[in-house]
SEPALO-955952 format. One record per atom (N, C-alpha, C): x, y, z; residue in three letters. Coordinates in steps of 0.05 Angstrom, whole numbers, plus 5000, padded with zeros to 4 digits. Layout:
SEPALO-955952
XYZALA ...
end
This chain:
SEPALO-955952
501749775000UNK 500050005000UNK 501850255000UNK 500950454986UNK 502350714984UNK 500550924997UNK 501651095014UNK 500151305027UNK 501551575023UNK 500051765014UNK 501052045012UNK 500052185037UNK 501952325050UNK 501252465075UNK 501552765070UNK 499352905072UNK 499253195072UNK 499953285100UNK 502453375104UNK 503653395130UNK 503153655145UNK 500653745144UNK 499753975161UNK 496853925168UNK 495954055190UNK 493154045197UNK 491754315191UNK 493054485175UNK 491854745168UNK 489654705148UNK 487254805155UNK 484954775136UNK 485454925110UNK 484654795088UNK 484854925062UNK 487754975052UNK 489554805060UNK 492454865055UNK 493254805026UNK 495354935017UNK 496654874992UNK 497854594993UNK 498654505017UNK 499754245021UNK 497854025013UNK 495354045021UNK 493353855014UNK 492853864984UNK 492754094972UNK 492354124943UNK 494653984928UNK 497154024937UNK 499453894924UNK 499353594928UNK 498553504951UNK 498253214956UNK 496153094938UNK 493953234934UNK 491853144916UNK 492853134887UNK 494553334880UNK 495753344853UNK 497453094849UNK 499153034868UNK 500852794867UNK 499152544865UNK 497052524880UNK 495352294879UNK 494152254851UNK 493152474840UNK 491952464813UNK 494052384792UNK 496452494794UNK 498552434774UNK 499552154777UNK 499852054801UNK 500751784806UNK 498651584796UNK 496051644800UNK 493951474789UNK 494051454759UNK 494651684746UNK 494951684716UNK 497251514707UNK 499251474725UNK 501551314719UNK 501151024728UNK 498750964738UNK 498150684746UNK 498550614775UNK 499150814792UNK 499650754821UNK 497350854837UNK 495950674851UNK 493750754869UNK 494950824896UNK 493851034908UNK 494851124933UNK 492551194952UNK 493151204978UNK 491351314998UNK 492451595004UNK 490651765012UNK 491452035020UNK 490652085049UNK 492552155065UNK 492052215094UNK 492852505098UNK 490952665105UNK 491552945113UNK 491752945144UNK 493853085154UNK 494053095183UNK 491853265195UNK 490153385179UNK 487753515189UNK 485753305198UNK 486153055191UNK 484452835199UNK 485152725226UNK 487352815238UNK 488152715264UNK 486152785285UNK 485852625306UNK 484152695328UNK 485052965340UNK 483153135346UNK 483953405356UNK 485453395383UNK 485053185398UNK 486453165424UNK 488652955424UNK 489852925401UNK 491952715397UNK 494152715418UNK 494952955427UNK 497052965447UNK 496252845473UNK 493652865480UNK 492652755505UNK 491952455502UNK 491152375478UNK 490052105476UNK 491851895463UNK 493951975449UNK 495351775433UNK 498451785435UNK 499451915455UNK 502351905459UNK 502951725483UNK 505451635484UNK 506451485506UNK 504951225512UNK 504451075490UNK 503150815493UNK 500150815494UNK 498951045494UNK 495951055494UNK 494951035465UNK 492550935461UNK 491450915434UNK 488450965435UNK 487551165421UNK 484651215419UNK 483551065395UNK 480951025395UNK 479650895372UNK 479951055347UNK 479851325349UNK 480151495325UNK 482951465313UNK 485051455329UNK 487751425318UNK 488251135310UNK 486950945323UNK 487450665316UNK 486950615286UNK 484950745275UNK 484350715246UNK 486550825229UNK 487651055237UNK 489951175223UNK 492350995226UNK 492850885250UNK 495050715255UNK 494950465237UNK 492550355233UNK 492250125215UNK 493150185187UNK 492450425177UNK 493350515150UNK 496350535149UNK 497550655169UNK 500450695170UNK 501850425171UNK 500950245188UNK 502149985190UNK 502049835164UNK 499849865149UNK 499549715124UNK 501049845101UNK 502050085104UNK 503450225083UNK 506250135080UNK 507050095055UNK 509850015048UNK 511450255039UNK 510150445026UNK 511450685015UNK 509850925022UNK 511251135031UNK 510051395038UNK 511051615019UNK 509351805014UNK 510152045001UNK 509252275019UNK 511152405032UNK 510552625050UNK 510652885035UNK 508553045036UNK 508453315025UNK 508553495049UNK 510853645051UNK 511453785076UNK 511854085072UNK 510054245084UNK 510454535081UNK 512554635101UNK 513554875095UNK 515455005112UNK 513955155134UNK 514655085159UNK 513655235182UNK 516055325198UNK 516455585199UNK 518655705216UNK 521355575210UNK 521955545184UNK 524555435176UNK 524855135179UNK 522754995183UNK 522954705186UNK 520354575177UNK 519554365190UNK 517054225183UNK 514954275205UNK 512454235200UNK 510354285221UNK 510654105245UNK 510154225268UNK 510254075293UNK 508253845294UNK 505953875280UNK 503953665279UNK 505053415265UNK 506853455247UNK 508153215234UNK 509853065254UNK 511253205271UNK 512853065291UNK 511052925312UNK 508953055320UNK 507152935339UNK 505852685326UNK 505152705300UNK 504052475286UNK 506052235286UNK 508552295279UNK 510552085279UNK 510951965307UNK 510952135327UNK 511252045355UNK 508951875364UNK 506551935354UNK 504151785362UNK 504051505348UNK 505351485325UNK 505251225311UNK 506851015325UNK 505950765324UNK 507350545337UNK 510050495324UNK 511950425341UNK 514650365331UNK 515250075338UNK 516349915321UNK 517549975295UNK 515649935271UNK 513249825275UNK 511649745252UNK 510649965234UNK 510750215243UNK 509750435227UNK 511650505204UNK 514150535209UNK 516050635189UNK 518550465184UNK 519250295203UNK 521750145202UNK 522049985176UNK 524150025161UNK 524849875137UNK 522849925114UNK 521350145115UNK 519550225094UNK 520850445077UNK 519550545057UNK 520650735039UNK 519050995039UNK 520451215032UNK 519051475032UNK 520251655010UNK 518551824999UNK 519452044982UNK 518552294996UNK 520052514992UNK 519452765006UNK 519152994986UNK 517053144990UNK 516553384974UNK 516253624993UNK 517853824989UNK 517654065006UNK 516254284990UNK 514854455005UNK 513654694992UNK 513654925011UNK 513555165000UNK 513455405016UNK 512255625000UNK 511255825014UNK 510256065000UNK 512656244994UNK 514856205007UNK 517356355002UNK 519056234980UNK 521556304980UNK 523256234957UNK 525055994960UNK 524755834982UNK 526555614986UNK 525255334985UNK 522755314984UNK 521355064981UNK 521754865004UNK 522254975028UNK 522654805052UNK 525154625051UNK 527254735040UNK 529754585039UNK 530654485067UNK 530654665086UNK 531554595113UNK 529654395127UNK 527054445123UNK 525154255136UNK 525353975124UNK 525753955099UNK 526153695086UNK 528653555097UNK 530853715100UNK 533253605112UNK 532753515141UNK 531353685156UNK 530753605184UNK 529153345185UNK 527053335168UNK 525353095168UNK 526852845158UNK 528752885140UNK 530352665130UNK 531852545154UNK 532852715172UNK 534252605196UNK 532452445213UNK 529952525216UNK 527952365232UNK 527452105218UNK 527152115191UNK 526651865176UNK 529051665179UNK 531451765178UNK 533751595181UNK 533851465209UNK 533151625229UNK 533051515256UNK 531051285258UNK 528751315244UNK 526651115245UNK 527250875226UNK 529450895212UNK 530150695191UNK 528150685169UNK 527050925162UNK 525250965139UNK 527051055116UNK 527250895095UNK 529050945073UNK 527951165055UNK 529451385053UNK 528551615038UNK 529751615009UNK 528051644990UNK 528851654962UNK 530651904959UNK 532951874945UNK 534752104942UNK 533652354929UNK 531852324909UNK 530852554895UNK 528552674912UNK 529252904923UNK 527353064939UNK 526653314924UNK 524053384924UNK 523153614909UNK 522553844928UNK 523354084920UNK 522854334936UNK 521354524918UNK 518854584924UNK 517254764908UNK 516855024923UNK 518255224913UNK 518055494925UNK 515655644913UNK 514855854927UNK 512756034917UNK 510355874907UNK 509355694924UNK 507355494915UNK 504855634904UNK 504155864914UNK 501756004904UNK 502056094875UNK 504556134866UNK 505056204838UNK 505355954821UNK 505955724833UNK 506455474819UNK 503855324812UNK 501755374826UNK 499255224822UNK 497055404811UNK 495455294793UNK 493155444783UNK 490755404801UNK 488555534794UNK 486155524812UNK 484955244814UNK 485755064796UNK 484754784797UNK 486654594812UNK 488754704824UNK 490654544840UNK 492654394822UNK 493054494798UNK 495054364780UNK 497654534779UNK 499854394779UNK 502354534775UNK 502554634747UNK 503854864743UNK 503854984716UNK 506655034705UNK 508655084722UNK 511255154712UNK 512654904699UNK 513754954676UNK 514954734660UNK 517054574675UNK 518954724688UNK 521054584703UNK 519954434727UNK 518054544741UNK 516854394764UNK 515454144754UNK 514054164732UNK 512653924721UNK 514753714714UNK 516953794702UNK 519053604694UNK 520153464719UNK 520853614740UNK 522053504763UNK 520153324779UNK 517653424782UNK 515753254797UNK 515053004782UNK 514953014756UNK 514452764740UNK 516852574743UNK 519252674743UNK 521552504747UNK 521452374774UNK 520752534795UNK 520552424822UNK 518452204823UNK 516152254811UNK 513952054812UNK 514851804797UNK 516151824775UNK 517051584760UNK 519051424777UNK 520851564791UNK 522751424808UNK 521451304832UNK 519451444843UNK 517951344866UNK 516451084859UNK 515351074836UNK 513950824828UNK 515850594827UNK 518350634818UNK 520350424816UNK 521850374843UNK 521650554862UNK 523150554887UNK 522150324905UNK 
end
């Protein structure tokens, strides 16, 4: 199973739009995926699902994560790194069955000009610690609001080329 994770809980985010774009494009290439937005996390996750506790609401998410072999994380830049909700999500997931010896591709995005380069590097370190194998080709999409049209499609020729290359490599990864 392949799961795309929109790595923020911000309502109406560009992250979710980009994750949906990846899902649509991967489907056109023959890869079926699940999409998990961190906006779907239980609102009281910190109280109910850390340190060995498990709520019914998160148990369903945990089942998806455990069954996933390959992840595609779409990660926005928050304060020069990745969102805290992504770290809380990883911390809430069971170890080792959630991520150990599985594969991941990483896509960074930002409204600024760097496309979350630092956040992707930071999250790569977390992935390595979890023994989650990260695909070498990481994409950084800067100025996301200029890169996507009103239908949630990427429009810049170079971005289309690089994201297509990443998707093709992810399918083979």
